[in-house]
N, C-alpha and C positions, 0 to 999 in steps of 0.2 A: 298691837300692830296697827299702823295707820293705813288707810287706803292710799294706793298710789294715785297721785294727782291725775285726774282725767277720767277715771273709770266711771265715777258717778255722773260726771258731766257728759260723757259719751252716751250714757243711758238717757239722760235728759234730752239729748239731741235726737233721740229716736232709735238708737241701736237696740237690738233685742238682747235681753238679759242672758239667754243661753249662749248667744254668739260671743258676747263680751266675756263671759266666764270661761268659755273654751279658749278664747284668744289670750286671756291673762292667766290661765291655769289655776282657776279658783272654783269653788263650789257655789251654787246659787244661794245656798244657805248663808255662806260668808258674805256674799254680795248684799243680801237683804239685811243682814246684821249691820253691815257698814252703812247701808242706806238709812236704817232706823237711827243709828247713832250719829252719823256725820252728815246726813242729808241737809242741804241748805247752808252748810258751812264752807268757807274757803279753806284751802290747804293750810294757810297760816293760822287760821282759827283752830283747825283740828290739831295742829302741832302744839299750839298753846294749851289746849285742853289736855292733851296727853302729858305735857310737862307738868301741869298742875296736878293731874292724877298721880303721877310718879312722886311728886313732892309730898302730897298728902299721904301716900303709902309709906313713905319714910318716917313720917311723924306718927 
């Protein structure tokens, strides 16, 4: 599952993690996992990474 565009950028803009998680219906653990995995990436880069991982899983 890929992060919905904007959640990580909302956090970088100064929103509190607890407020974001409540707003988007997710746990803080999921948020921090996404941040560790996708932090610093654009949405298109994250989609490309997911596509490559899916392709590798098939091989």
